[in-house]
KOLZABA-115071 format. One record per residue (C-alpha): residue in three letters; x, y, z. Coordinates in steps of 0.001 Angstrom, whole numbers, padded with zeros to 6 digits, always signed. Each point is the difference from the previous one (the first is absolute). Layout:
! KOLZABA-115071
ALAXYZ
...
END
This chain:
! KOLZABA-115071
MET+032002-003226-016169
ARG-001582+001081+003251
SER-001392-002450+002505
THR-003675-000367+000778
HIS+000077+002766+002571
ARG-002375+001824-002297
ARG-002580-002757+000370
ARG-002151-000868+002962
ALA+002214-002702+001440
THR-000181+001618+003445
ALA-003425+001562-000317
THR-001880-002779+001757
ALA+002153+000193+003097
ALA-000329+003766+000028
LEU-003745-000134-000330
LEU-000487-002654+002654
SER+002091+001355+002847
ALA-000795+002083+003068
ALA+001557+000994+003275
ALA-000312+001220+003603
MET-002102-000902+002992
LEU-002252+001847+002369
THR-000316+000144+003763
VAL-003404-001166+001170
GLY-001840+000081+003289
VAL-003376-001752+000185
GLN-002967+000531+002245
ALA-002057-002847+001401
GLY-003180-001223-001578
SER-001466+000532-003441
ALA+000609+003622-000855
SER-000003+002472-002825
ALA+003243+000396-001895
ARG-000284+003764+000471
PRO-000869+001805+003239
ASP-002477+002352-001718
ASP-002191-000162-003077
SER+000864+003391-001470
ALA+001618-001472-003112
SER-003046-002078-000891
ALA-002328+002922+000717
ASN+002005+002208-002316
ALA+000015-002691-002686
LEU-003771-000372+000134
LYS-000492+003758-000059
ALA+002221+000298-003061
GLN-002251-002432-001868
ALA-002762+002613-000343
VAL-001306-000555-003505
ARG-002616+001490-002263
ASN-001820-003345-000204
PRO+000401-001632+003448
GLY-002275-002829-001062
ALA+002850-001293-002162
LEU+002160-000633+003070
PRO+000238-003644+001110
ALA-002492-000962+002666
LYS+001426-001348+003236
LEU-001216-003582+000122
SER+000436-002408+002850
PRO+001498-003364-000958
SER-003414-001631+000384
GLN-001661+002630-002212
ARG+002622-000533-002691
ALA-000407-003776+000252
GLU-003750+000372-000463
LEU+000475+002132-003125
ILE+002340-002629-001437
ARG-002553-002735+000792
GLN-002798+001942-001677
ALA+002124+000623-003085
GLY+000840-003689-000131
ASP-003667-000923+000112
LYS-000596+002259-003018
ALA+003164-000974-001902
ALA-001836-002092-002594
GLU-002569+002741-000544
THR+002796+002574-000352
ALA+001865-002165-002522
LYS-003133-000279-002111
SER-000641+003749+000148
LEU+003550+000638-001202
GLY-000499-002304-002966
LEU+002587-002558+001112
GLY-000020-003394-001678
ALA-001627-003132+001347
GLN+003388-001470+001036
GLU+001025+003119+001930
LYS-000588+000471+003708
LEU+000752+002913+002296
VAL+001703-000444+003370
VAL-000234+002919+002439
ARG+003354+001219+001232
ASP-000841+003235+001812
VAL-002672+002641+000474
ILE+000642+003696+000631
LYS-002994+002149+000932
ASP-000094+003798-000255
GLN-001879+002215+002414
ASN-002615+000767-002680
GLY-000819-003703-000328
THR+001983-000685-003174
GLN+001635-003434+000107
HIS+003169-001059-001817
THR+000034-003785-000212
ARG+003218-001639-001160
TYR-000350-003386-001677
GLU+002308-002731-001253
ARG-001255-002248-002814
THR+000027-003688-000800
TYR-000524-001591-003401
ALA-001209-003584-000201
GLY+001140-000323+003614
LEU+003539+001280-000726
PRO+001406+003129+001715
VAL+000278+002941-002390
LEU+003178+001977+000686
GLY-000375+003616-001108
GLY-003763-000276-000342
ASP-000779+002026+003117
LEU-002541+002796-000173
VAL-001686+002602+002214
VAL-003742+000672-000183
ASP-001246+003354+001301
THR-003567-000106+001266
ALA-002075+002990+001134
ALA-001926-000051+003275
SER-003114-000720-002080
GLY+001586-003211-001276
ARG+000574+001322-003516
THR+003333-000931-001602
GLN+001941+003205-000646
GLY+003099-001372-001654
VAL+002405-002889-000413
ILE+003803+000173+000041
LYS+001680-003064-001536
ALA+003629-001015+000142
ASN-000436-001284-003564
ALA-002885+000883-002301
ALA+000468-003115-002175
GLN-002912-002424-000294
LEU+000464-003217+001934
THR-001395-002388-002594
ASN+001060-003103-001916
VAL+002996-000665+002223
ALA+001365-003541-000251
THR-000078-001879+003283
THR+002000-003056-001091
ALA+003773+000435+000166
LYS+002235-001160-002844
GLN+003083+000224+002219
GLY+000416-001833+003286
PRO+000731+001664+003364
ALA+003512-001493+000192
GLY+001269+002320-002727
ALA-001496+003025+001739
GLN+001698-000947+003261
LYS+003352-000464-001723
GLN-000277+003381-001658
ALA-000932+001686+003282
LEU+002995-001486+001792
ALA+002239+001179-002840
ALA-001434+003517+000290
ALA+000768+000027+003725
ALA+003523-001256-000651
ASP+000526+002825-002491
LYS-000744+002437+002818
GLY+002530-001638+002315
ALA-002479-001859+002197
LYS+001351-002390+002623
LYS-001611-003322+000945
ALA-002681+000630-002613
THR-002898-002450+000181
ALA-003550+000034-001323
ASP-002067+000898+003070
ARG-003184-001073-001757
ALA-000590-002234-002965
PRO-000802+002046-003120
ARG-003690+000864-000073
LYS-002089+000668-003072
VAL-001223+003582-000302
VAL-001315+002364-002615
TRP+002619+002708-000526
MET-001753+003257-000844
ALA+002315+002684+001388
LYS+001681+000699-003334
GLY-002037-000208-003203
THR-002160-002914-001139
PRO-001183-002467+002680
THR+002165-003118-000172
LEU+000008-003353+001761
ALA+003188-000155+002033
TYR+001797-001488+002976
GLU+000997+002004+003066
THR+003018-001368+001861
VAL+001260+001492+003266
VAL+003685-000546+000768
GLY+001177+000133+003608
GLY+003398-000109+001622
LEU+002032+003182+000389
GLN+000827+002912-002277
ASP+003630+000927-000601
ASP+000139+002294+003067
GLY-001676-002452+002387
THR-003528+001358-000379
PRO-002612-002770-000171
ASN-000992-000767-003576
GLN-003530-000087-001411
LEU+000644+000315-003717
HIS-003220-000422-001983
VAL+000608-001225-003548
ILE-002792-000172-002607
THR+000462-002547-002800
ASP-002188-000377-003103
ALA-001775-003371+000306
ALA-000116-000379-003788
THR+003511+000988-001074
GLY+002052-000246+003202
ALA+001211+003596-000445
LYS+000561+002151+003070
LEU-002596+002768+000018
TYR+000842+001969+003138
GLN+001586-000118+003426
TRP-000084+002043+003185
GLN+001333-000184+003533
GLY-002513-000660+002749
ILE+002239+001196+002838
GLU-000146+003774-000001
THR+003154+001619+001338
GLY+000561+003615+001028
VAL+002039+002375+002147
GLY-000565+002998+002196
ASN+001645+002077+002652
THR+001182-001412+003343
HIS-000113+003056+002235
TYR+000760+000838+003607
SER-003624+000533+001006
GLY+000566+000581+003675
GLN-002214-001446+002714
VAL-003345-001238-001315
THR-003092-001740+001350
LEU-000878-003493-001206
GLY-003057-002202+000230
THR+000857-003105+002053
THR-001920-002710+001845
GLN+000467-001282+003543
SER-000549-003691+000721
GLY+000603-000945+003602
SER+003428+001281+000970
ASN+001197+000343-003627
TYR-000452+002577-002718
THR-000006-000715-003735
LEU+000368+002176-003093
THR-003634-000644-000905
ASP-001968+003128-000879
GLY-003547-000740+001116
GLY-001225+003387-001186
ARG+001177-000596-003551
GLY-001280-003373-001084
ASN+002361-001925+002322
HIS+003049+000810-002096
LYS+002864-002111+001335
THR+003745+000475-000273
TYR+002264-003067-000097
ASN+003730-000635+000313
LEU+001404-002312-002700
ASN+003394+000062+001721
HIS+001773-000020-003403
GLY-001983-002890-001370
SER-001188+000141-003607
GLY-002778-002563-000018
SER-003690+000487-000521
GLY-001027-000144+003669
THR-000848+002848+002315
GLY+002864-000402+002421
THR-000579+000964+003628
LEU-002498+002605+001172
PHE+001786+002774+001877
THR-000794-000647+003675
GLN+001504+001392+003208
THR-000839+000735+003606
ASN+000045+003796-000312
ASP-001592+002356-002494
THR+003055+001995-001056
TRP+001271-001352-003313
GLY+003517+000406-001281
ASP+002784+002369+000943
GLY+000892+001486-003367
THR+002904-002356-000669
ASN+000304-002790-002542
SER+001119-002412+002701
ASN-003476+000164+001537
ALA-002278-002014-002313
ALA-003127+001735+001305
THR+001128+003370-001358
ALA-000681-001077-003579
GLY-003243-001609+001149
ALA-001193+003212+001618
ASP+000979+001984-003098
ALA-002016-002321-002273
ALA-002994+000046+002348
TYR+000046+003807+000102
GLY+000064+000237-003795
ALA-002838-002497-000331
GLY-002096+001931+002523
GLU+000511+003332-001728
THR-000839-001544-003367
TRP-003193-001562+001375
ASP-001038+003364+001474
PHE+000768+001858-003230
TYR-002208-002241-002119
LYS-002785-000084+002573
ASN-000109+003671+000968
VAL+000666+001473-003440
PHE-001839-002436-002305
GLY-002260-001898+002374
ARG+001771-003262-000860
SER+000115-002572+002796
GLY+003227-001895-000644
ILE+001658-001154-003175
ARG-002955-002086-001197
ASN-002492+002454+001515
ASP-001298-002827+002153
GLY+001320+001081+003400
VAL+002680-002701+000043
GLY+003593+000971+000624
ALA+002942-001369-001948
TYR+003133-001102+001829
SER+003640+001040-000126
ARG+003165-002099+000091
VAL+003348+001566+000867
HIS+003589-001268-000036
TYR-000513-001954-003219
GLY+003058-001813-001390
ASN+003619+000909+000513
ALA+001013+003499-001100
TYR-003067+000092-002243
VAL-000214+003459-001579
ASN-003680+000192-000836
ALA-003587+000058+001240
PHE-002990-001513-001753
TRP-003724-000552+000044
ASP-001338-003519-000646
ASP-003728-000168-000663
SER-000048-003781+000437
CYS+000885+000305+003694
PHE-001592+003446+000344
CYS+003169+001204+001647
MET+002914+002409-000114
THR+003584-001161+000399
TYR+003088+002054+000809
GLY+003674-000837-000315
ASP+002747+001433+002190
GLY+001993+001588-002797
SER+003672-000233-000866
GLY+001964-001669+002771
ASN-003247-000282+001986
ASN+000620+003612+001030
ASP-002862+001855-001662
PRO-003431-001628+000492
LEU-002520+001155-002600
THR-002692+000434+002642
SER-001085+003578-000634
LEU-003104+002112-000340
ASP+000284+000407-003770
VAL+000786-003660-000481
ALA-003117-001008+001937
GLY-002153+002423-001970
HIS+001520-001164-003273
GLU-000324-003723+000712
MET-003517+000092+001452
THR-001083+002026-003027
HIS+001125-002858-002246
GLY-002607-002000+001891
VAL-002658+002675-000538
THR+000802+000076-003718
SER-000172-003795-000201
ASN-003429+000033+001626
THR-001394+002833-002139
ALA+001273+000714-003521
GLY+002339-003006-000028
LEU+002537+001825-002187
GLU+002266-002606-001584
TYR+003588+000326+001231
SER+001454+000358-003479
GLY-000026+002533-002842
GLU-001720+003357+000471
SER-002479-001462+002491
GLY+002983-001151+002077
GLY+001424+003517+000017
LEU-003380+001327+001140
ASN-000090-002705+002685
GLU+003384+001150+001352
ALA-000955+003663-000273
THR-003189-000659+001963
SER+002105-001399+002834
ASP+002399+002961-000159
ILE-002918+002458-000100
PHE-001743-001417+003040
GLY+003249-000810+001812
THR+000818+003707-000285
SER-003557+000889+001005
VAL+000306-002144+003129
GLU+003174+001876+000925
PHE-001793+003359-000293
TYR-003021-001392+001853
ALA+002083-001281+002932
ASN+001080+003581+000662
ASN+003049-001179+001945
ALA+002051+003011+001068
SER+003192-002049-000292
ASP-000806-000873-003605
PRO-001989+002713-001815
GLY-001738-001162-003155
ASP+001845+000459-003273
TYR+000033-001079-003637
LEU+003441-001608+000260
ILE+000329-003756+000251
GLY+002939-001318+002013
GLU+001462+003358+000954
LYS+001150-001323+003400
ILE+001628-003254-001064
ASP+002831+001314-002183
ILE-000081-002900-002440
ASN+002086+001978-002454
GLY+002656+000819+002584
ASP-000177+003731-000702
GLY-003056+001031+002002
THR-002364+000068-002981
PRO-003466-001612+000110
LEU-000830-003267-001706
ARG-002950+001479-001909
TYR-001367+003457-000763
MET-003708+000416-000657
ASP+000406+003574-001281
LYS+002536-001060-002657
PRO+000359-003801-000069
SER+002848-000040-002540
LYS+002331+001452+002622
ASP+000505-003558+001298
GLY+001683-000936-003295
GLY-002510-002686-001002
SER-003590+001181+000394
LYS-001774+001991-002692
ASP-001651+003395+000420
SER-002507-000484-002816
TRP-001813-002695-001916
TYR+001279-001244-003361
ALA-000828-002959-002198
GLY+001929-002957+001394
ILE+000174+001167+003605
GLY-001738-003246+000950
ASN+003184-001872-000943
LEU+001830+001509+002979
ASP+000216-001513+003460
VAL-003197+000965+001831
HIS+001968+002041+002537
TYR+001153+002269-002871
SER-003194+000062-002080
SER-001793+001246+003133
GLY+001791+003337-000379
PRO-002565+001829-002172
ALA-002896-000883+002334
ASN+002023+001089+003039
HIS+000771+003218-001875
TRP-003704+000447-000806
PHE-000884-000343+003692
TYR+002530+002645+001001
LEU-001157+002408-002731
ALA-003662-000611+000773
SER+000664+000579+003710
GLU+002469+002864-000006
GLY+000343+001303-003556
SER+003078+000735-002061
GLY+002911+002323+000645
THR+002116+000685+003059
LYS-001464-000179+003493
VAL+000964-000959+003554
ILE-002145-002514+001919
ASN+000867-000997+003570
GLY+003505+001317-000503
VAL+000664-001909-003249
THR+000499+001888-003282
TYR-001659-001439-003113
ASN+000122+001093-003622
SER-002357-002046-002144
PRO+000209+000368-003805
THR-002646-000848-002592
SER+000478-001808-003293
ASP-001777+002736-001954
GLY+001744+002857+001778
LEU-003300+001426+001255
PRO-000965+000559+003642
VAL-002298-002163+002109
THR-001968+001258+003000
GLY-000331-002515+002840
ILE-003309-000863+001664
GLY+001522-001172+003278
ARG+001160-003439+001065
ASP-003242-000921+001791
LYS-002070+000474-003134
ALA+002561-001693-002255
GLN+000204-003098+002215
LEU-003799-000196+000246
ILE-000321+000137-003793
TRP+002645-002728-000438
TYR-001690-002213+002607
LYS-003440+000353-001576
ALA+001471-000792-003418
LEU+001909-002992+001394
THR-003064-001475+001661
THR-002680+000792-002578
LYS+001651+000711-003390
PHE+003281-001890-000347
ASN+000231-003686-000920
SER+002671-002659-000357
SER+001411+001328-003282
THR-000415+003770+000445
ASP+002765+001904-001797
TYR+001001+003663+000235
LYS-002752+001125-002358
GLY-002497-001995+002032
ALA+001313+001552+003222
ARG-000500+003466-001487
ASP-003559-000866-001048
GLY-000749-001568+003380
THR+001267+002883+002110
ILE-001786+002591-002144
ALA-003232-002001+000368
ALA+000522-000259+003773
ALA+000764+003716+000333
THR-003071+000848-002076
GLU-002217-002047+002327
LEU+001537+001628+003087
TYR+000415+003608-001087
GLY-002146+000451-003101
ALA+000708+000298-003710
GLY+002093+003037-000868
SER+001091+000504+003610
ALA+003452+001300+000844
GLU+000833-003428+001384
VAL-000867-001773-003260
ASN+001808+002588-002093
ASN+003130-000039+002135
ILE+000430-003773+000173
THR-000598-000124-003766
ASP+002815+002498-000420
ALA+002184-002095+002313
TRP-000482-002969-002343
ALA+000906+002157-003007
ALA+003087+001102+001926
ILE+001234-003609-000003
ALA-000900-000457-003689
VAL-003283-001883+000506
GLY-002785+001732-001907
ALA-000689+003675-000659
ARG-000509+002912+002335
HIS-003560+000801+001055
GLY-001848+001642-002846
GLY+002219-001923-002403
GLY+002623+002716-000366
ASP+002947+001700+001630
PRO-001156+002654+002519
GLY+002665+002520-000844
GLY+003101-000332-002097
LYS+000482-000507-003729
VAL+001502-003374-000898
PHE+002305-000854-002899
GLU+000909-003652-000372
ASN+002019-002411-002155
GLY-000883-003650+000464
THR+002178-001368-002807
ASN+002543-002535+001258
VAL+003653+000923-000470
ASN+002576-002773+000478
ILE+002907+000790+002324
PRO+003211-001616-001293
ASP+002239-001739+002497
SER+003237+001745+000964
PRO+002096+001273-001765
GLY-002926+001021-002177
ALA-000946+003614-000653
ALA-002701+001936+001825
VAL-003512-000114-001452
THR-002842+002493+000237
SER-003786+000147+000071
SER-001503+003344-001035
VAL-003190+001969+000549
ASN-000911+003162-001879
VAL-001575+002567+002331
THR-002363+002534-001565
GLY-002647+002421+001192
VAL+001591+000756+003382
THR+000474+003674+000757
GLY+003305+001233+001377
ASN+002574-002072+001819
ALA-000210-003506+001471
PRO-001021-000196+003674
SER+002314-000308+002972
THR-001746-003307+000710
LEU+000121-001594-003435
LYS-001098-003657+000380
VAL+002083-002493-001981
GLY-001632-003417-000145
VAL+002445-002804-000812
LYS-000782-003680-000598
ILE+002973-002179-000931
VAL+000069-003789-000201
HIS+003565-001091+000781
THR+001750-002913+001695
TYR+002165+002178+002277
ILE-000841+003668+000510
GLY+003196+000735+001918
ASP+001833+000092-003350
LEU-002151+002748-001467
GLN+000707+003710-000325
ILE-003165+001976-000727
ASP-000233+003665-000976
LEU-002656+002425-001192
VAL+001142+002133-002932
ALA-001769+003340-000535
PRO-000721+001430-003469
ASP+003093+002239+000236
GLY+002234-002965+000882
SER+000196+000641+003749
VAL+000357-003249+001942
TYR-001857-000753+003225
PRO+001305-003169+001726
LEU-002771-002300+001229
LYS+001960-003084+001067
ALA+003727-000640+000264
THR+001736-003302-000749
GLY+000344-002128+003116
THR-003232+001204+001603
GLY-003369-001698+000182
GLY+001078-003264+001579
SER+000502-003516-001326
THR-003440-000409-001503
ASP-001724+000152-003362
ASN-002364+002488-001654
ILE-000714+003659+000733
ASP-003503+001393+000338
THR+000211+003380+001665
THR-000583+003726-000408
TYR+002819+002480+000459
THR-000530+003693+000794
VAL+002262+002486-001780
ASN+000366+003751+000426
ALA-000064+000962-003675
SER-001292+003543+000489
SER+002911+001468-001996
GLU-001004-001977-003108
VAL-002513+000977-002674
ALA-002751-002601+000219
ASN-000739-000517-003687
GLY+002402-002096-002030
THR+001411-003529-000087
TRP+000933-001512+003365
LYS+001942-003234+000213
LEU+000485-002765+002515
LYS+003609-001148-000370
VAL+000996-003438+001327
GLN+003319-001835-000108
ASP+001036-003412+001374
LYS+003405+000496+001649
ALA+000876-003635+000829
ARG-000198-003327-001806
TYR-002278-003061+000047
ASP-003439+001617+000157
THR-002854+000712-002384
GLY-003039+002233-000042
TYR-002000+002744-001673
ILE-001719+003327+000635
ASP-003670-000860+000337
ASN-001522+003431+000570
PHE+001102+003642+000331
LYS-002469+002636+001202
LEU+000168+003697+000888
THR-002702+001739+002023
PHE+000017+003804-000058
END
């Protein structure tokens, strides 16, 4: 029996590692992180839309604060107009205003004074004041909910600590006493306890495990991690300009032009404090070596500055909360800590120094990824679990990549590869691939029922794939010297609309359409609605992003059909016996196709299996000719296949019975053919 090498025993370490440093020289004073503004000018130009009024208005922090105050003053009136019950109250969380005067007000709810988790909603109001629509995280009625608990808080706390222990937590303690809430994120509103467990996760990351316990039965209803971890690329970015502040004869890594973002040195501590603000008598920070602590500090400050500029110049967003206030960064966390994370409770980013303290995770992509977790927390609030957790991670990957393109650093051209410089795998391959996520051995290219059960760093794959397809389209192409070849789940092509448009659509959906429990279907609906507002119904942009969703198996192509290609499909499950069992087949009968099969016959294969490396997969033509699709020993140590192969079958007569032939060549695994599809 083989060991657990097939499982994800090493996946966490692989996902949460990074490498390399950069050499940084810093100018005096508070300065721009880029010597010219060409990148931001190009980004704004690329946003040209059919309906410019649907673009977000650029609000000053005081203007935004006034809109929030006004919405708060009208919260009771709004609740009544929405038909909410007498025990429900609305609490304003954020207001986004479009250039045409439309306002998108995001509310949390309370019921009988208790917080309602998963009860968030967005109200769209026209410039005239008329309510245009309401988007709810849960459409259930919030009525007749018990407010007296049958179970005490002690049981909820015990269960939460046990849940943390199951995940390998260290020094687990209840950071806050269990609080009574109404749990509404999944199904019927229920009185519950929320317990937050602190301490450390198994890899040394701070723990904020939220556990929801039914206050009537004591059953665990849900849990999610409050600390949002992620990785990016640590690149050699050359000499850059940073925003710093001079005080007397000293300089500090305080960026006065970007909300006073500060960068601190934890000096390998792992506590909750800030550490020491980087301060020195000259304004040249770091020398590119790990032995100089300021190198990592300068790297983190540069990434934070570029991320701030990206959100401000491209979307008109002033900081993570859109309030003009900068977050802060902490570097040199822990000892050989191979991770970086965003913590909304401290409004800060934290970076470890990597394996052996040799590879600090202070990079441009990491900064963009981590700060975006903060943006998501302060907008849609996507729960860090299930499908919403995958969308949360994908959002950080999408905008982390976008920041890299925006920075326009000649030493690090933008790309759709995550971790291509850090060599986590030891063979020069990237950590993640947005054009075909499954190439990392764990992420998925397309949606399927149950994808929410994966780790959020893997379930993010389909959304990352959508962003690439929406931006660049399918097929082979070379971008900034990197070759990509993005497939589609239905075997049909997708035409890209450009990265600037795709990122604008995702941002508008994130800030005005998504909510705490948005799943993949909801993300499709939200982005189509956002694109329709920006570019108009039936526009090429709407049609193409709709097709990109269909290409990852979420919804149909625009117009409801397949724009080209005749599809023959067998969705009947066929069990695959464990080795030494015989091969099994799934068949489709092709009729009505003239002549021979194409040279680009698309073979869609979905197989649910515990270890795909054991499988041999072939396509068998009507005359018995065999076309190998996948050999035994390929595919990596992962489960499930959801991909489309291209076969040159031009020598075969199209009509007749085609078969997908699958055989398990090694023992101790189970699975079945879920779907077999041919597109001519």
